[in-house]
Backbone as numpy.savetxt, mean C-alpha at the origin, in Angstrom:
# Nx Ny Nz CAx CAy CAz Cx Cy Cz
1.96 3.64 -14.29 2.37 2.71 -15.34 3.88 2.73 -15.56
4.51 3.85 -15.18 5.95 3.94 -15.35 6.65 2.87 -14.53
6.13 2.60 -13.33 6.75 1.57 -12.47 6.75 0.21 -13.16
5.66 -0.13 -13.82 5.57 -1.41 -14.52 6.57 -1.44 -15.68
6.69 -0.33 -16.40 7.66 -0.25 -17.50 9.08 -0.48 -17.00
9.36 -0.05 -15.78 10.70 -0.21 -15.21 10.94 -1.61 -14.64
9.90 -2.43 -14.60 10.08 -3.80 -14.15 9.42 -4.16 -12.83
8.63 -3.27 -12.27 7.97 -3.56 -11.00 6.95 -4.68 -11.16
6.95 -5.60 -10.23 5.96 -6.68 -10.21 4.71 -6.27 -9.44
4.85 -5.21 -8.64 3.73 -4.74 -7.83 3.85 -3.24 -7.63
2.72 -2.62 -7.31 2.67 -1.18 -7.06 2.01 -0.96 -5.71
2.60 -0.06 -4.91 2.00 0.30 -3.63 1.51 1.73 -3.72
0.27 1.96 -3.30 -0.29 3.30 -3.37 -1.14 3.58 -2.13
-1.39 4.87 -1.88 -2.15 5.31 -0.71 -3.48 5.88 -1.14
-4.52 5.66 -0.34 -5.84 6.17 -0.70 -6.50 6.93 0.44
-7.30 7.91 0.03 -8.15 8.69 0.93 -9.53 8.77 0.30
-10.49 9.27 1.06 -11.85 9.39 0.55 -12.35 10.82 0.59
-13.06 11.26 -0.46 -13.66 12.59 -0.49 -14.95 12.59 0.34
-15.50 13.77 0.53 -16.70 13.88 1.36 -17.90 13.20 0.73
-17.89 13.03 -0.61 -19.01 12.38 -1.28 -18.70 10.94 -1.69
-17.66 10.35 -1.08 -17.45 8.93 -1.22 -16.63 8.46 -2.40
-15.78 9.33 -2.96 -14.89 8.91 -4.02 -13.52 8.59 -3.42
-12.99 7.42 -3.73 -11.68 7.02 -3.22 -10.62 7.48 -4.21
-9.66 8.27 -3.71 -8.63 8.83 -4.57 -7.25 8.39 -4.10
-6.32 8.37 -5.05 -4.95 7.96 -4.76 -4.12 9.19 -4.48
-3.70 9.32 -3.22 -2.90 10.49 -2.80 -2.19 10.13 -1.50
-0.94 10.55 -1.37 -0.17 10.19 -0.18 -0.65 10.91 1.06
-0.85 12.21 0.97 -1.18 13.03 2.14 -2.69 13.18 2.32
-3.13 13.49 3.55 -4.56 13.70 3.77 -5.05 15.07 3.29
-4.11 15.94 2.94 -4.46 17.27 2.48 -3.93 17.52 1.07
-4.51 18.51 0.42 -4.06 18.91 -0.92 -3.86 20.42 -0.94
-3.00 20.88 -1.83 -2.81 22.32 -2.01 -2.51 22.59 -3.47
-2.68 23.83 -3.85 -2.42 24.26 -5.22 -2.23 25.77 -5.21
-1.58 26.32 -6.24 -1.40 27.77 -6.30 -2.74 28.49 -6.21
-2.80 29.51 -5.38 -3.99 30.36 -5.21 -5.15 29.65 -4.49
-4.88 28.44 -3.96 -5.92 27.73 -3.22 -5.39 27.36 -1.84
-6.22 27.51 -0.84 -5.82 27.16 0.52 -5.70 25.65 0.65
-4.80 25.22 1.53 -4.66 23.79 1.79 -5.96 23.26 2.38
-6.41 22.12 1.85 -7.67 21.55 2.30 -7.51 20.06 2.58
-8.31 19.56 3.48 -8.35 18.12 3.75 -9.18 17.44 2.67
-8.66 16.34 2.15 -9.40 15.61 1.12 -10.77 15.19 1.63
-10.85 14.77 2.88 -12.11 14.30 3.45 -13.18 15.38 3.52
-12.77 16.65 3.41 -13.72 17.77 3.48 -14.16 18.26 2.11
-13.56 17.71 1.07 -13.85 18.15 -0.29 -14.71 17.14 -1.03
-15.62 17.63 -1.86 -16.30 16.73 -2.80 -15.31 16.40 -3.91
-15.62 15.37 -4.68 -14.70 15.01 -5.76 -14.62 16.14 -6.78
-15.73 16.82 -7.03 -15.72 17.96 -7.96 -14.79 19.05 -7.45
-14.84 19.33 -6.17 -13.94 20.34 -5.60 -12.49 19.89 -5.65
-12.27 18.61 -5.39 -10.91 18.08 -5.40 -10.25 18.23 -6.76
-11.02 18.18 -7.81 -10.46 18.25 -9.16 -9.84 19.60 -9.48
-10.09 20.60 -8.62 -9.42 21.90 -8.78 -7.96 21.84 -8.34
-7.63 20.80 -7.58 -6.26 20.63 -7.09 -5.55 19.65 -8.01
-4.42 20.07 -8.57 -3.73 19.25 -9.56 -2.35 18.85 -9.04
-1.86 17.73 -9.57 -0.50 17.30 -9.30 0.45 18.03 -10.23
1.71 17.67 -10.23 2.68 18.30 -11.11 2.23 18.21 -12.55
2.53 19.26 -13.31 2.21 19.32 -14.73 0.71 19.25 -14.99
-0.08 19.66 -14.01 -1.52 19.75 -14.21 -2.28 18.45 -14.21
-1.64 17.37 -13.73 -2.30 16.06 -13.72 -3.34 16.00 -12.60
-4.51 15.48 -12.93 -5.55 15.32 -11.91 -5.17 14.25 -10.89
-5.62 14.43 -9.66 -5.47 13.38 -8.65 -6.35 12.22 -9.07
-5.78 11.05 -9.30 -6.57 9.94 -9.86 -7.45 9.26 -8.82
-8.51 8.67 -9.29 -9.33 7.83 -8.43 -8.71 6.44 -8.37
-9.03 5.70 -7.32 -8.55 4.32 -7.23 -9.10 3.49 -8.38
-10.35 3.70 -8.73 -10.95 2.95 -9.83 -10.19 3.17 -11.12
-9.80 4.42 -11.40 -9.07 4.73 -12.63 -7.70 4.04 -12.64
-7.04 4.03 -11.49 -5.72 3.39 -11.41 -5.85 1.88 -11.64
-6.85 1.26 -11.03 -7.03 -0.19 -11.22 -7.37 -0.51 -12.66
-8.13 0.36 -13.30 -8.42 0.18 -14.73 -7.14 0.24 -15.55
-6.27 1.18 -15.21 -5.03 1.38 -15.97 -4.06 0.22 -15.76
-3.96 -0.26 -14.55 -3.01 -1.35 -14.24 -3.52 -2.68 -14.76
-4.81 -2.92 -14.63 -5.38 -4.19 -15.06 -4.74 -5.34 -14.30
-4.28 -6.34 -15.01 -3.64 -7.50 -14.39 -2.13 -7.48 -14.59
-1.58 -6.33 -14.98 -0.15 -6.25 -15.28 0.73 -6.30 -14.03
0.17 -5.96 -12.87 0.95 -5.96 -11.63 0.00 -6.09 -10.45
0.54 -6.57 -9.35 -0.20 -6.59 -8.09 -0.32 -5.15 -7.59
-1.48 -4.78 -7.06 -1.67 -3.45 -6.50 -1.90 -3.56 -5.00
-0.98 -3.01 -4.23 -1.10 -2.98 -2.78 -1.69 -1.63 -2.38
-2.87 -1.65 -1.82 -3.61 -0.44 -1.49 -3.47 -0.15 0.00
-2.80 0.95 0.31 -2.70 1.36 1.71 -3.83 2.33 2.03
-4.69 1.94 2.94 -5.78 2.81 3.36 -5.27 3.73 4.46
-5.38 5.03 4.21 -4.86 6.02 5.16 -5.96 6.80 5.87
-7.21 6.47 5.62 -8.31 7.20 6.23 -9.31 6.23 6.83
-9.81 6.55 7.98 -10.82 5.71 8.63 -12.15 5.82 7.89
-12.94 4.77 7.98 -14.33 4.73 7.53 -14.50 4.63 6.02
-13.42 4.45 5.26 -13.58 4.27 3.82 -13.39 2.81 3.41
-13.25 1.93 4.37 -13.01 0.53 4.07 -14.06 -0.07 3.14
-15.38 0.14 3.39 -16.37 -0.44 2.47 -16.25 0.10 1.04
-15.87 1.37 0.91 -15.72 1.96 -0.41 -14.56 1.32 -1.16
-13.45 1.13 -0.46 -12.27 0.52 -1.08 -12.57 -0.93 -1.48
-13.22 -1.66 -0.60 -13.55 -3.06 -0.90 -14.45 -3.14 -2.12
-15.44 -2.27 -2.21 -16.35 -2.30 -3.35 -15.61 -2.08 -4.66
-14.70 -1.12 -4.68 -13.94 -0.83 -5.89 -13.08 -2.03 -6.28
-12.41 -2.62 -5.31 -11.58 -3.79 -5.60 -12.42 -4.93 -6.17
-13.58 -5.15 -5.60 -14.44 -6.25 -6.06 -14.99 -6.00 -7.46
-15.07 -4.73 -7.86 -15.61 -4.39 -9.17 -14.56 -4.43 -10.27
-13.30 -4.69 -9.91 -12.22 -4.69 -10.89 -11.52 -6.04 -10.95
-10.86 -6.27 -12.07 -10.13 -7.52 -12.26 -8.71 -7.46 -11.72
-8.28 -6.28 -11.30 -6.90 -6.12 -10.82 -6.64 -7.01 -9.61
-5.40 -7.48 -9.52 -4.97 -8.25 -8.35 -4.62 -7.26 -7.25
-5.34 -7.31 -6.14 -5.17 -6.30 -5.09 -4.98 -6.92 -3.72
-4.31 -6.19 -2.86 -4.23 -6.47 -1.44 -4.36 -5.14 -0.71
-4.75 -5.20 0.55 -4.99 -3.98 1.33 -4.12 -4.03 2.58
-3.52 -2.89 2.94 -2.74 -2.83 4.17 -2.87 -1.44 4.79
-2.43 -1.32 6.04 -2.56 -0.04 6.74 -1.69 -0.02 7.99
-1.30 1.19 8.40 -0.68 1.38 9.70 -1.71 1.24 10.81
-2.95 1.56 10.49 -4.04 1.43 11.45 -4.58 0.00 11.34
-4.19 -0.84 12.26 -4.53 -2.25 12.17 -6.02 -2.52 12.36
-6.73 -1.55 12.91 -8.19 -1.67 13.00 -8.81 -1.66 11.60
-8.22 -0.86 10.72 -8.68 -0.82 9.33 -8.50 -2.17 8.67
-7.35 -2.79 8.90 -7.05 -4.10 8.32 -8.09 -5.13 8.79
-8.37 -5.11 10.07 -9.34 -6.06 10.62 -10.74 -5.82 10.04
-11.10 -4.56 9.85 -12.40 -4.24 9.27 -12.50 -4.72 7.84
-11.45 -4.48 7.05 -11.44 -4.94 5.66 -11.59 -6.45 5.60
-10.89 -7.15 6.47 -10.95 -8.62 6.49 -12.35 -9.11 6.84
-13.02 -8.39 7.71 -14.37 -8.80 8.10 -15.38 -8.56 6.97
-15.14 -7.52 6.17 -16.03 -7.21 5.05 -15.78 -8.14 3.87
-14.49 -8.42 3.62 -14.10 -9.17 2.42 -13.01 -10.17 2.81
-13.40 -11.29 3.42 -12.42 -12.26 3.93 -11.44 -12.77 2.88
-11.85 -12.78 1.62 -11.00 -13.35 0.57 -9.86 -12.43 0.16
-9.92 -11.16 0.50 -8.88 -10.23 0.05 -7.63 -10.39 0.92
-6.49 -10.30 0.29 -5.22 -10.37 1.02 -5.02 -9.07 1.77
-4.59 -9.16 3.02 -4.38 -7.96 3.82 -3.00 -7.97 4.48
-2.57 -6.79 4.89 -1.28 -6.68 5.54 -1.27 -5.60 6.59
-0.33 -5.72 7.54 -0.16 -4.72 8.58 1.19 -4.04 8.40
1.18 -2.72 8.50 2.40 -1.93 8.41 2.95 -1.70 9.82
4.27 -1.90 9.97 4.91 -1.68 11.27 6.20 -0.91 11.06
6.42 0.07 11.95 7.63 0.88 11.86 8.56 0.59 13.02
8.13 -0.26 13.94 8.96 -0.63 15.10 9.14 -2.14 15.14
10.16 -2.58 15.88 10.38 -4.01 16.08 9.68 -4.42 17.36
8.50 -5.03 17.23 7.73 -5.43 18.39 8.34 -6.68 19.04
8.12 -6.82 20.33 8.61 -8.01 21.04 8.05 -9.26 20.38
6.76 -9.22 20.07 6.14 -10.30 19.30 5.81 -9.74 17.92
6.67 -9.92 16.93 6.50 -9.25 15.64 5.30 -9.71 14.84
4.71 -10.86 15.19 3.58 -11.36 14.42 2.25 -11.22 15.16
2.26 -10.57 16.31 1.03 -10.44 17.08 -0.06 -9.72 16.28
0.33 -8.72 15.52 -0.65 -7.97 14.73 -1.20 -8.80 13.58
-0.38 -9.71 13.04 -0.88 -10.61 12.00 -1.98 -11.51 12.57
-1.72 -12.04 13.74 -2.69 -12.94 14.38 -3.96 -12.17 14.75
-3.81 -10.96 15.28 -4.96 -10.19 15.75 -5.87 -9.74 14.60
-5.30 -9.52 13.42 -6.07 -8.99 12.29 -6.43 -10.04 11.25
-5.75 -11.19 11.28 -5.95 -12.18 10.24 -5.21 -11.85 8.96
-4.26 -10.93 9.03 -3.52 -10.49 7.85 -2.51 -11.54 7.40
-2.16 -11.46 6.11 -1.20 -12.40 5.53 0.14 -11.77 5.17
0.24 -10.44 5.24 1.48 -9.75 4.88 1.94 -8.88 6.05
3.22 -8.97 6.36 3.82 -8.10 7.37 4.70 -7.10 6.65
4.24 -5.86 6.59 5.00 -4.77 5.98 5.86 -4.15 7.09
7.15 -4.48 7.08 8.04 -4.07 8.16 9.06 -3.05 7.67
9.24 -1.98 8.42 10.27 -0.99 8.09 11.62 -1.70 8.10
12.41 -1.44 7.05 13.55 -2.28 6.74 14.58 -2.38 7.86
14.78 -1.30 8.61 15.83 -1.33 9.62 15.49 -2.21 10.81
14.24 -2.68 10.91 13.84 -3.54 12.03 13.63 -5.00 11.61
14.06 -5.35 10.40 13.88 -6.73 9.94 15.08 -7.57 10.33
14.81 -8.72 10.91 15.88 -9.66 11.23 15.41 -11.07 10.92
16.31 -12.02 11.07 16.02 -13.40 10.69 14.89 -13.99 11.50
14.84 -13.66 12.79 13.78 -14.20 13.64 12.42 -13.70 13.20
12.33 -12.41 12.87 11.06 -11.83 12.44 10.55 -12.54 11.19
11.44 -12.75 10.22 11.04 -13.43 8.98 10.58 -14.86 9.28
11.33 -15.55 10.12 10.99 -16.93 10.46 9.63 -17.01 11.15
9.37 -16.07 12.07 8.09 -16.08 12.77 6.94 -15.85 11.80
7.11 -14.90 10.88 6.06 -14.63 9.89 5.83 -15.84 9.00
6.91 -16.44 8.55 6.79 -17.61 7.67 6.15 -18.80 8.38
6.30 -18.86 9.69 5.67 -19.96 10.44 4.15 -19.86 10.40
3.65 -18.65 10.10 2.21 -18.42 9.96 1.78 -18.41 8.50
2.71 -18.78 7.60 2.48 -18.71 6.16 2.22 -17.28 5.69
2.77 -16.32 6.41 2.67 -14.92 6.03 3.93 -14.50 5.26
3.80 -13.44 4.49 4.93 -12.89 3.76 5.45 -11.65 4.45
6.76 -11.40 4.32 7.38 -10.20 4.87 7.78 -9.30 3.70
7.28 -8.07 3.74 7.62 -7.08 2.71 8.38 -5.95 3.39
9.59 -5.70 2.92 10.45 -4.67 3.51 10.17 -3.32 2.87
10.07 -2.30 3.71 9.92 -0.94 3.19 10.80 0.00 4.01
11.32 1.01 3.43 11.59 1.20 2.01 13.08 0.97 1.85
13.48 0.00 1.03 14.87 -0.42 0.91 15.44 0.06 -0.42
16.30 1.06 -0.36 16.88 1.63 -1.58 18.37 1.35 -1.72
18.92 0.56 -0.84 20.35 0.26 -0.83 20.57 -1.19 -1.27
21.42 -1.39 -2.28 21.67 -2.74 -2.79 22.26 -3.66 -1.73
23.04 -3.12 -0.81 23.56 -3.94 0.29 22.41 -4.47 1.15
21.39 -3.65 1.35 20.21 -4.09 2.09 19.52 -5.23 1.34
19.43 -5.11 0.03 18.74 -6.14 -0.76 19.38 -7.51 -0.56
20.71 -7.53 -0.53 21.41 -8.80 -0.37 21.12 -9.41 1.00
21.15 -8.58 2.04 20.84 -9.07 3.38 19.41 -9.59 3.45
18.49 -8.84 2.88 17.09 -9.24 2.90 16.87 -10.54 2.14
17.57 -10.70 1.03 17.47 -11.94 0.25 17.93 -13.13 1.08
19.04 -12.96 1.77 19.63 -14.07 2.52 18.76 -14.51 3.69
18.02 -13.58 4.29 17.18 -13.98 5.43 15.76 -14.34 5.00
15.49 -14.29 3.70 14.23 -14.83 3.21 13.06 -13.89 3.08
13.34 -12.56 3.01 12.25 -11.61 2.83 11.55 -11.88 1.50
10.24 -11.71 1.47 9.44 -12.07 0.29 9.28 -10.96 -0.73
9.39 -9.72 -0.30 9.21 -8.60 -1.21 9.90 -7.36 -0.70
10.25 -6.48 -1.62 10.93 -5.23 -1.26 10.21 -4.06 -1.90
9.87 -3.08 -1.09 9.32 -1.82 -1.57 10.49 -0.85 -1.72
10.67 -0.31 -2.92 11.84 0.52 -3.20 11.51 1.66 -4.14
12.33 2.69 -4.11 12.25 3.78 -5.09 13.16 3.51 -6.28
14.04 2.52 -6.17 15.00 2.19 -7.23 14.49 0.96 -8.00
13.39 1.16 -8.69 12.67 0.05 -9.31 13.51 -0.64 -10.37
14.10 0.12 -11.29 14.84 -0.49 -12.40 16.02 -1.31 -11.90
16.74 -0.79 -10.90 17.90 -1.50 -10.37 17.47 -2.80 -9.67
16.41 -2.72 -8.87 15.95 -3.92 -8.16 15.41 -4.96 -9.14
14.78 -4.50 -10.23 14.21 -5.42 -11.19 15.27 -6.29 -11.85
16.51 -5.79 -11.93 17.58 -6.55 -12.55 18.52 -7.18 -11.52
18.17 -7.04 -10.24 19.03 -7.56 -9.18 18.89 -9.08 -9.09
19.96 -9.77 -8.82 19.95 -11.23 -8.65 19.20 -11.58 -7.37
18.05 -12.19 -7.52 17.20 -12.49 -6.34 17.11 -13.99 -6.12
Protein backbone atom coordinates (compact mmCIF):
# COMPACT_ATOMS: atom_id res chain seq x y z
CA UNK A 1 0.00 0.00 0.00
CA UNK A 2 2.98 2.29 0.50
CA UNK A 3 3.59 2.29 -3.26
CA UNK A 4 0.06 3.58 -3.88
CA UNK A 5 0.53 6.29 -1.24
CA UNK A 6 3.66 7.41 -3.11
CA UNK A 7 1.73 7.74 -6.36
CA UNK A 8 2.13 4.40 -8.11
CA UNK A 9 -0.54 3.62 -10.68
CA UNK A 10 0.38 -0.07 -10.66
CA UNK A 11 2.17 -2.62 -8.49
CA UNK A 12 4.36 -5.47 -9.70
CA UNK A 13 4.78 -8.50 -7.46
CA UNK A 14 6.13 -12.06 -7.62
CA UNK A 15 4.29 -15.22 -6.59
CA UNK A 16 5.12 -18.78 -5.64
CA UNK A 17 2.98 -21.69 -4.46
CA UNK A 18 3.16 -23.73 -1.25
CA UNK A 19 2.93 -27.52 -1.24
CA UNK A 20 -0.76 -27.34 -0.27
CA UNK A 21 -1.73 -24.87 -2.97
CA UNK A 22 -1.56 -21.44 -1.36
CA UNK A 23 -0.21 -18.70 -3.63
CA UNK A 24 2.09 -16.34 -1.73
CA UNK A 25 3.81 -13.09 -2.63
CA UNK A 26 7.58 -13.50 -2.37
CA UNK A 27 10.48 -12.66 -4.67
CA UNK A 28 12.67 -15.72 -4.10
CA UNK A 29 11.75 -19.41 -4.35
CA UNK A 30 13.23 -20.01 -0.90
CA UNK A 31 12.69 -18.55 2.56
CA UNK A 32 14.90 -18.30 5.63
CA UNK A 33 14.64 -17.06 9.18
CA UNK A 34 16.77 -17.04 12.34
CA UNK A 35 17.18 -20.56 13.75
CA UNK A 36 15.45 -22.09 10.70
CA UNK A 37 17.10 -23.75 7.73
CA UNK A 38 16.53 -22.25 4.29
CA UNK A 39 13.58 -23.99 2.66
CA UNK A 40 11.91 -23.97 -0.73
CA UNK A 41 8.43 -22.45 -0.63
CA UNK A 42 7.15 -25.25 -2.88
CA UNK A 43 8.16 -27.81 -0.22
CA UNK A 44 6.37 -26.08 2.65
CA UNK A 45 2.71 -26.11 3.61
CA UNK A 46 1.21 -22.69 4.21
CA UNK A 47 1.15 -23.44 7.95
CA UNK A 48 4.86 -24.21 7.87
CA UNK A 49 5.58 -21.14 5.77
CA UNK A 50 4.04 -18.90 8.41
CA UNK A 51 7.01 -19.67 10.67
CA UNK A 52 9.14 -17.66 8.25
CA UNK A 53 8.68 -13.91 8.66
CA UNK A 54 9.73 -10.84 6.73
CA UNK A 55 11.40 -7.84 8.34
CA UNK A 56 9.84 -6.69 11.60
CA UNK A 57 8.00 -9.98 11.96
CA UNK A 58 5.61 -9.44 9.05
CA UNK A 59 4.05 -12.60 7.64
CA UNK A 60 4.64 -13.51 4.00
CA UNK A 61 1.33 -12.42 2.46
CA UNK A 62 -0.92 -14.49 0.26
CA UNK A 63 -1.84 -13.19 -3.18
CA UNK A 64 -5.48 -13.16 -2.13
CA UNK A 65 -4.70 -10.92 0.86
CA UNK A 66 -2.73 -8.49 -1.31
CA UNK A 67 -5.53 -8.25 -3.88
CA UNK A 68 -7.99 -7.62 -1.06
CA UNK A 69 -5.79 -4.83 0.28
CA UNK A 70 -5.20 -3.16 -3.09
CA UNK A 71 -8.77 -3.47 -4.33
CA UNK A 72 -9.24 -1.24 -7.37
CA UNK A 73 -6.76 1.42 -6.24
CA UNK A 74 -4.03 0.25 -8.64
CA UNK A 75 -3.31 -2.24 -11.38
CA UNK A 76 -1.61 -5.38 -10.04
CA UNK A 77 0.93 -7.06 -12.31
CA UNK A 78 1.46 -10.61 -11.08
CA UNK A 79 4.72 -12.26 -12.07
CA UNK A 80 4.45 -16.03 -11.81
CA UNK A 81 7.82 -17.46 -10.82
CA UNK A 82 6.87 -21.12 -10.32
CA UNK A 83 5.64 -23.73 -12.75
CA UNK A 84 2.28 -25.47 -12.33
CA UNK A 85 0.59 -22.79 -10.20
CA UNK A 86 -1.09 -21.07 -13.15
CA UNK A 87 -4.60 -22.44 -12.38
CA UNK A 88 -4.27 -21.34 -8.75
CA UNK A 89 -3.26 -17.82 -9.72
CA UNK A 90 -6.05 -17.54 -12.28
CA UNK A 91 -8.64 -18.69 -9.76
CA UNK A 92 -7.56 -16.07 -7.22
CA UNK A 93 -7.63 -13.30 -9.82
CA UNK A 94 -11.11 -14.32 -10.97
CA UNK A 95 -12.36 -14.30 -7.37
CA UNK A 96 -11.26 -10.69 -6.78
CA UNK A 97 -12.28 -7.31 -8.12
CA UNK A 98 -8.68 -6.12 -8.45
CA UNK A 99 -7.43 -5.13 -11.89
CA UNK A 100 -4.76 -7.72 -12.68
CA UNK A 101 -2.39 -8.84 -15.40
CA UNK A 102 -0.02 -11.80 -15.41
CA UNK A 103 3.53 -12.00 -16.77
CA UNK A 104 6.58 -14.24 -16.52
CA UNK A 105 10.11 -14.88 -17.73
CA UNK A 106 8.90 -18.39 -18.52
CA UNK A 107 6.82 -17.75 -21.61
CA UNK A 108 5.26 -21.21 -21.36
CA UNK A 109 3.56 -19.99 -18.19
CA UNK A 110 2.18 -16.98 -20.04
CA UNK A 111 0.77 -19.19 -22.78
CA UNK A 112 -0.81 -21.52 -20.21
CA UNK A 113 -2.45 -18.63 -18.35
CA UNK A 114 -3.85 -17.30 -21.63
CA UNK A 115 -5.30 -20.70 -22.48
CA UNK A 116 -6.99 -20.97 -19.07
CA UNK A 117 -8.24 -17.38 -18.91
CA UNK A 118 -8.20 -15.73 -22.35
CA UNK A 119 -9.65 -12.48 -21.00
CA UNK A 120 -6.76 -11.76 -18.63
CA UNK A 121 -4.03 -9.41 -19.79
CA UNK A 122 -0.66 -11.14 -20.05
CA UNK A 123 2.92 -10.14 -20.64
CA UNK A 124 6.32 -11.61 -21.42
CA UNK A 125 9.48 -10.61 -19.58
CA UNK A 126 12.68 -10.27 -21.62
CA UNK A 127 16.19 -9.47 -20.47
CA UNK A 128 17.81 -9.56 -23.92
CA UNK A 129 17.25 -7.71 -27.19
CA UNK A 130 15.93 -10.41 -29.50
CA UNK A 131 16.35 -10.15 -33.27
CA UNK A 132 12.57 -10.27 -33.47
CA UNK A 133 11.54 -8.48 -30.25
CA UNK A 134 7.83 -9.28 -30.61
CA UNK A 135 8.11 -12.98 -31.49
CA UNK A 136 7.27 -13.96 -27.92
CA UNK A 137 4.20 -11.73 -27.94
CA UNK A 138 2.92 -13.47 -31.04
CA UNK A 139 3.77 -16.96 -29.74
CA UNK A 140 2.00 -16.46 -26.39
CA UNK A 141 -0.82 -14.09 -27.31
CA UNK A 142 0.47 -11.62 -24.72
CA UNK A 143 -0.35 -7.92 -24.77
CA UNK A 144 2.55 -6.53 -22.71
CA UNK A 145 6.27 -6.65 -23.48
CA UNK A 146 8.24 -6.28 -20.25
CA UNK A 147 11.68 -5.36 -21.57
CA UNK A 148 14.85 -4.77 -19.54
CA UNK A 149 15.49 -1.07 -19.91
CA UNK A 150 18.96 -1.19 -21.44
CA UNK A 151 17.65 -3.13 -24.46
CA UNK A 152 14.76 -0.81 -25.34
CA UNK A 153 14.99 1.16 -28.56
CA UNK A 154 12.63 2.95 -30.91
CA UNK A 155 12.25 0.00 -33.26
CA UNK A 156 11.29 -2.36 -30.42
CA UNK A 157 8.58 0.04 -29.22
CA UNK A 158 7.27 0.55 -32.75
CA UNK A 159 7.11 -3.20 -33.39
CA UNK A 160 5.19 -3.80 -30.16
CA UNK A 161 2.79 -0.95 -30.87
CA UNK A 162 2.14 -2.37 -34.34
CA UNK A 163 0.59 -5.35 -32.52
CA UNK A 164 -1.36 -3.05 -30.16
CA UNK A 165 0.90 -4.26 -27.36
CA UNK A 166 2.35 -2.11 -24.59
CA UNK A 167 6.03 -1.83 -23.67
CA UNK A 168 6.88 -1.70 -19.97
CA UNK A 169 10.49 -0.85 -19.09
CA UNK A 170 12.15 -2.50 -16.12
CA UNK A 171 13.84 -1.42 -13.95
CA UNK A 172 14.43 2.28 -14.73
CA UNK A 173 15.62 4.34 -11.77
CA UNK A 174 17.40 7.13 -13.65
CA UNK A 175 15.50 10.29 -14.62
CA UNK A 176 17.57 10.58 -17.80
CA UNK A 177 16.28 7.13 -18.77
CA UNK A 178 12.70 8.27 -18.14
CA UNK A 179 13.06 11.10 -20.62
CA UNK A 180 14.46 8.82 -23.32
CA UNK A 181 11.73 6.26 -22.70
CA UNK A 182 9.05 8.95 -22.88
CA UNK A 183 10.35 10.22 -26.21
CA UNK A 184 10.34 6.80 -27.86
CA UNK A 185 6.84 6.02 -26.63
CA UNK A 186 7.26 3.48 -23.83
CA UNK A 187 3.91 2.84 -22.13
CA UNK A 188 5.01 2.14 -18.57
CA UNK A 189 8.03 2.20 -16.29
CA UNK A 190 8.82 -0.15 -13.44
CA UNK A 191 10.95 1.75 -10.91
CA UNK A 192 12.13 1.82 -7.31
CA UNK A 193 11.85 5.64 -7.30
CA UNK A 194 8.08 5.75 -7.17
CA UNK A 195 7.56 9.22 -5.68
CA UNK A 196 9.95 10.89 -8.14
CA UNK A 197 8.44 9.16 -11.18
CA UNK A 198 4.91 9.97 -10.01
CA UNK A 199 5.70 13.69 -10.26
CA UNK A 200 7.76 13.41 -13.45
CA UNK A 201 6.49 15.23 -16.57
CA UNK A 202 5.19 12.39 -18.75
